[in-house]
C-alpha positions in Angstrom: -16.6 -64.2 34.9 -20.0 -65.8 35.8 -20.9 -66.7 32.6 -17.7 -69.1 32.4 -18.6 -70.6 36.0 -15.2 -68.7 37.2 -11.9 -67.8 36.2 -10.6 -68.4 32.7 -7.0 -67.1 33.0 -4.7 -66.8 36.1 -0.9 -65.4 36.7 1.0 -68.8 38.8 2.8 -68.1 41.9 6.0 -69.1 39.8 7.9 -67.2 37.5 8.0 -63.6 35.4 6.4 -60.8 37.6 3.8 -59.1 35.7 1.3 -57.2 37.3 -0.6 -55.7 34.0 -1.3 -58.9 32.8 -4.1 -61.3 33.7 -1.6 -64.1 33.1 -2.2 -67.4 30.4 -5.2 -69.3 30.1 -6.4 -71.6 32.2 -6.2 -75.7 31.6 -9.1 -76.4 29.2 -9.4 -73.2 28.1 -9.4 -72.1 24.9 -8.9 -68.6 23.6 -9.4 -66.5 20.6 -8.6 -62.6 19.8 -11.2 -61.5 16.9 -11.9 -57.9 15.3 -15.2 -56.5 17.2 -16.2 -55.5 14.2 -15.8 -58.3 11.5 -15.2 -61.3 14.1 -12.3 -62.3 12.1 -9.3 -63.8 14.2 -6.5 -61.3 14.5 -2.7 -62.1 14.7 -0.8 -62.3 17.6 -0.1 -58.7 19.3 -2.8 -56.8 17.8 -5.7 -55.6 20.5 -9.0 -57.2 19.9 -12.0 -58.9 21.5 -11.1 -61.9 23.9 -13.4 -65.3 23.4 -13.4 -68.2 25.2 -14.5 -71.5 25.0 -14.7 -73.9 28.2 -16.7 -77.0 29.9 -17.7 -74.7 32.0 -19.4 -72.0 30.0 -23.0 -71.5 30.8 -25.8 -72.7 27.9 -27.6 -69.2 28.1 -29.6 -66.8 29.3 -32.5 -67.9 31.2 -35.6 -66.9 29.1 -33.7 -64.2 26.8 -32.7 -65.8 23.6 -31.7 -62.4 22.0 -28.8 -62.1 24.9 -27.6 -65.8 24.9 -27.1 -65.5 21.0 -25.4 -61.6 21.4 -22.8 -63.5 24.3 -22.3 -67.1 22.6 -21.8 -67.8 18.9 -22.9 -70.9 17.6 -19.3 -72.3 18.0 -20.0 -71.9 21.8 -17.3 -69.3 22.1 -18.0 -66.6 24.6 -17.7 -63.2 23.8 -16.0 -61.7 27.1 -16.4 -57.7 25.9 -12.9 -57.5 27.0 -10.5 -56.0 24.6 -6.9 -57.9 25.0 -3.6 -58.3 23.5 -1.7 -61.7 23.8 2.2 -62.3 23.2 3.6 -65.2 21.7 4.5 -66.6 25.4 0.4 -66.9 26.0 0.3 -63.9 28.4 -2.7 -61.8 28.0 -3.3 -58.2 28.8 -6.9 -56.3 29.4 -6.6 -53.0 27.5 -10.0 -52.1 27.0 -13.7 -52.8 26.9 -15.3 -53.6 23.7 -18.6 -51.0 24.5 -15.8 -48.4 25.4 -14.2 -48.9 21.9 -14.6 -45.4 19.5 -15.5 -46.5 15.9 -13.7 -43.6 14.1 -14.4 -44.1 10.0 -14.9 -47.7 10.8 -11.8 -48.5 12.4 -11.7 -49.5 16.4 -9.9 -46.9 19.0 -9.3 -48.3 22.3 -9.7 -45.0 24.9 -7.2 -46.6 27.2 -4.3 -46.9 25.1 -4.8 -42.8 24.1 -4.9 -42.1 28.2 -2.2 -43.9 28.8 -0.1 -41.8 25.9 -1.4 -39.0 27.4 -0.8 -39.7 30.8 3.0 -39.9 30.0 3.1 -36.2 29.2 4.6 -34.1 32.0 1.9 -31.6 31.9 -0.9 -34.3 32.3 -2.0 -35.3 35.7 -5.5 -37.3 34.6 -7.6 -38.0 31.6 -10.4 -39.9 30.4 -11.4 -40.9 26.8 -14.9 -41.0 25.6 -16.6 -41.3 21.9 -18.2 -38.0 20.3 -21.0 -38.0 17.4 -19.2 -36.9 14.6 -21.0 -36.6 10.9 -18.1 -37.3 8.6 -16.0 -39.8 10.9 -19.1 -41.6 12.8 -17.4 -41.6 16.3 -13.9 -39.6 16.9 -11.9 -39.5 20.6 -12.4 -36.6 23.0 -10.2 -36.2 26.0 -10.9 -34.6 29.0 -7.6 -33.9 30.8 -6.9 -32.6 34.2 -3.5 -30.5 34.2 -0.9 -30.4 36.4 1.7 -27.8 34.3 0.4 -25.3 31.6 -0.3 -27.4 28.4 -1.9 -26.2 25.2 -4.9 -28.9 23.2 -2.8 -28.9 20.5 0.4 -29.5 21.7 -1.3 -32.7 23.9 -2.8 -33.4 20.3 -0.1 -33.7 18.6 2.0 -35.5 21.7 -0.5 -38.0 20.8 -0.5 -37.7 16.8 3.5 -38.7 17.3 3.0 -41.9 19.2 -0.2 -43.4 17.0 -1.6 -44.2 13.9 -3.2 -41.4 12.4 -6.8 -43.0 12.8 -6.4 -43.0 16.8 -5.4 -39.6 16.8 -7.6 -37.4 19.7 -9.2 -35.3 18.1 -10.8 -32.8 20.8 -9.5 -32.1 24.4 -11.4 -30.6 27.1 -9.8 -29.2 30.3 -11.6 -30.4 33.3 -11.1 -29.9 37.2 -11.5 -33.7 37.4 -12.4 -37.1 36.4 -15.3 -38.7 37.6 -14.5 -42.3 39.2 -16.2 -45.0 41.1 -15.0 -45.8 44.4 -13.4 -48.7 42.9 -11.2 -46.0 41.0 -13.1 -46.8 37.4 -13.8 -43.7 35.1 -17.1 -42.9 34.7 -16.9 -42.2 31.0 -21.1 -42.0 30.8 -21.1 -39.0 33.1 -18.4 -37.3 30.6 -20.2 -38.2 27.7 -23.5 -36.8 29.1 -21.8 -33.8 30.1 -20.3 -33.4 26.5 -23.3 -34.0 25.0 -25.5 -31.3 27.0 -22.5 -28.9 26.1 -22.7 -29.7 22.7 -26.5 -28.9 22.1 -25.8 -25.4 23.3 -22.7 -25.0 20.7 -23.1 -22.5 18.3 -25.6 -20.4 20.1 -24.5 -17.3 19.2 -24.5 -15.9 22.8 -22.2 -13.1 23.4 -18.8 -14.2 24.4 -18.8 -17.6 22.7 -15.8 -18.6 20.5 -15.6 -21.1 17.5 -15.5 -24.1 19.9 -18.8 -23.0 22.0 -16.7 -22.1 25.1 -17.1 -18.6 26.5 -14.6 -16.1 25.3 -12.8 -13.5 26.0 -15.7 -10.4 26.5 -14.5 -6.8 27.7 -11.8 -4.9 27.6 -8.4 -6.6 26.4 -6.4 -5.3 29.0 -8.3 -6.5 32.3 -8.9 -10.0 31.0 -7.0 -13.0 32.7 -4.3 -14.3 30.8 -5.8 -18.0 30.8 -9.5 -16.6 29.2 -7.5 -14.5 26.4 -5.2 -17.4 25.5 -7.8 -20.1 25.3 -9.6 -18.3 22.6 -6.3 -18.0 20.9 -5.7 -21.7 21.4 -9.3 -22.9 19.8 -9.4 -20.4 17.0 -6.0 -20.4 15.6 -4.9 -23.8 17.1 -8.1 -25.4 16.1 -7.5 -24.3 12.7 -3.7 -25.6 12.9 -4.1 -29.3 14.1 -7.4 -29.5 11.9 -5.3 -28.6 9.0 -2.4 -31.0 9.7 -5.0 -33.8 9.7 -6.1 -32.6 6.5 -2.5 -32.4 4.9 -2.1 -36.0 5.9 -4.4 -37.0 2.8 -4.5 -34.2 0.7 -0.3 -34.2 0.2 -0.2 -37.9 -1.1 -2.9 -37.5 -3.0 -1.7 -34.1 -4.6 -4.7 -32.4 -4.5 -6.8 -30.3 -1.9 -8.4 -27.2 -0.8 -8.3 -25.7 2.3 -11.0 -22.7 3.3 -10.4 -21.0 6.8 -13.1 -18.7 7.8 -11.8 -15.9 9.4 -14.8 -14.1 10.2 -15.3 -10.5 9.8 -13.4 -9.7 13.5 -10.1 -11.4 11.0 -10.4 -8.1 9.0 -11.9 -5.0 11.1 -12.2 -3.9 14.5 -14.3 -6.0 17.4 -14.1 -4.2 20.4 -14.5 -6.2 23.5 -13.0 -9.5 21.7 -9.7 -8.4 21.3 -8.5 -12.4 21.6 -11.6 -13.7 18.8 -10.2 -10.7 16.3 -6.7 -11.4 17.0 -6.3 -15.3 16.7 -8.8 -14.5 13.5 -6.3 -12.0 12.1 -3.5 -14.1 13.0 -5.4 -17.0 10.7 -5.2 -15.0 8.1 -1.3 -15.0 8.0 -1.3 -18.5 8.5 -3.2 -19.3 5.4 -0.7 -17.3 3.3 2.3 -19.2 4.7 0.8 -22.2 4.5 -0.2 -21.6 0.7 3.3 -21.0 -0.2 4.5 -24.7 1.6 1.3 -26.6 0.0 1.6 -25.2 -3.6 4.3 -27.8 -4.5 1.9 -30.4 -3.8 -1.1 -29.4 -5.7 -2.8 -28.0 -2.0 -4.8 -24.6 -2.4 -5.3 -22.9 1.0 -7.8 -19.8 1.3 -9.1 -17.4 4.2 -12.3 -16.1 4.0 -14.2 -13.0 5.4 -18.2 -14.2 4.7 -18.7 -10.6 6.2 -20.7 -9.2 9.1 -23.8 -12.5 8.9 -27.3 -12.1 10.6 -26.9 -15.3 12.1 -25.0 -16.7 15.1 -24.2 -14.0 17.0 -25.5 -10.9 15.0 -29.0 -13.1 15.3 -28.5 -12.9 19.2 -27.5 -8.7 18.8 -30.5 -8.3 16.8 -33.0 -9.8 19.2 -31.1 -8.6 22.5 -32.2 -5.6 24.5 -30.6 -2.3 24.8 -28.3 -4.2 27.2 -26.7 -1.1 28.8 -23.1 -0.6 29.6 -22.0 -4.7 30.2 -19.6 -5.8 27.8 -22.0 -8.0 26.1 -24.4 -5.0 25.8 -21.7 -3.0 24.3 -20.9 -5.7 21.7 -24.3 -6.3 20.8 -25.1 -2.3 20.1 -21.8 -2.0 18.1 -23.2 -5.4 15.9 -26.5 -3.6 15.5 -25.0 -0.4 14.5 -22.9 -1.9 12.0 -25.4 -4.1 10.2 -27.8 -0.8 10.5 -25.2 1.1 8.6 -25.1 -1.5 5.6 -22.1 -3.3 6.5 -23.8 -6.5 6.7 -23.2 -9.5 4.3 -25.7 -11.6 2.7 -25.4 -15.5 3.8 -26.4 -16.9 0.5 -23.5 -14.7 -1.1 -20.9 -15.9 1.3 -21.8 -19.5 0.7 -21.4 -19.4 -3.0 -18.0 -17.8 -2.6 -16.8 -20.9 0.0 -18.5 -22.9 -3.0 -16.7 -21.2 -5.8 -13.3 -21.8 -3.8 -14.4 -25.5 -3.0 -14.8 -25.8 -6.6 -11.3 -25.2 -7.6 -12.0 -22.6 -9.8 -9.8 -19.6 -8.0 -7.3 -21.7 -7.0 -4.5 -19.3 -8.5 -5.7 -17.4 -5.6 -4.5 -19.7 -3.3 -3.0 -17.8 -0.5 -5.1 -15.2 -0.6 -7.7 -13.5 1.8 -10.9 -13.1 0.1 -14.0 -11.0 1.4 -17.3 -11.9 0.5 -17.2 -8.5 -1.5 -14.7 -9.5 -3.5 -15.8 -10.7 -7.2 -14.1 -13.8 -8.2 -14.4 -12.9 -12.0 -12.7 -9.6 -11.5 -9.5 -10.9 -9.7 -9.4 -13.9 -12.2 -9.0 -11.3 -14.8 -6.2 -9.8 -13.0 -4.7 -12.8 -11.7 -0.9 -12.3 -13.4 -0.8 -8.8 -12.2 -1.8 -10.4 -8.9 0.6 -13.0 -9.0 3.5 -10.5 -10.5 2.6 -7.9 -7.6 2.7 -10.9 -4.8 -0.6 -9.2 -3.3 -1.5 -10.6 -0.2 -3.5 -7.6 1.5 -6.1 -8.2 4.0 -8.7 -7.3 0.8 -8.0 -7.4 -2.8 -10.4 -4.5 -3.7 -12.3 -5.2 -7.1 -14.8 -2.2 -7.0 -17.7 -4.6 -6.8 
């Protein structure tokens, strides 16, 4: 390291062979491992930033007091930027770089740790984990995975989740053909982060043929679609909902309360020609809701599936703006949506929002496990809740005459 005029650690020629370690500190080199966020010293075995102090360390960067202050603290400790662990025998192991740490709800998550775990899965050939901005958590870990055998995103996320603390779990996975690397073999995370940011800006565009992950979904007659494209839509919509539900229940069940609302969309109840995988995944989510509600009821957690109706937003807006479209699959989907809206089968986004807010408030917890539509009248349903519970009504739509 240039800032300390040479090396600070080296593995001796004699003794144990540990190629994964940088060795113990050289004579005259002091070391500390601190929390990158707080600066607090950590216990042996805990990962943190390596700070070193040695007589050979530089005094500062010429003409750049700001960079000097960020690198060398008042006590003369040089921040290496390396995330390391140290054993009780004084050997150090570099696990990551501080600048690549992912800050999930205030916790530090090392991408390299998650990559190492994913690489132990027999279906994973290569992987890179990057940070992804998130409105609730600040940042979340997202994995780009190259497969060498069939595997789904939920399967891989569960694989990691069983081996790390809950805050370290991979929250998103994207399958790609190769991981960009430098000639020296270093993962070029910046390129993946830029790719993700570019793709994220297009998510939810409302273009025909996008699933809820913002990716191209099955579009066209189900009988002629490839199995991979068809199952990908199932994985994103049903598998993704299942994984997110698992994560939420980790906090809700110990707390003895909570509500999960699955947006199943209009496609979960009515026919959506040429979008068979999307419609099938949403219908399956209705059944998942019903079954899950029975499991969570003793823990005070309510689960609902909601059909907000065919809304003039997202895919509906794209259909309204589209031209005739001819006989292409996308044109036929757009024409079908326009016909449904023109026939008065559309829904009001404000009514859909009111329904979801009412469920989130806990007002309708006794309807847990049921599938509710924007056309349902909650007050009317609750007036006959005893009959609904007695007859165990779990129909796709609870008709109220509203």
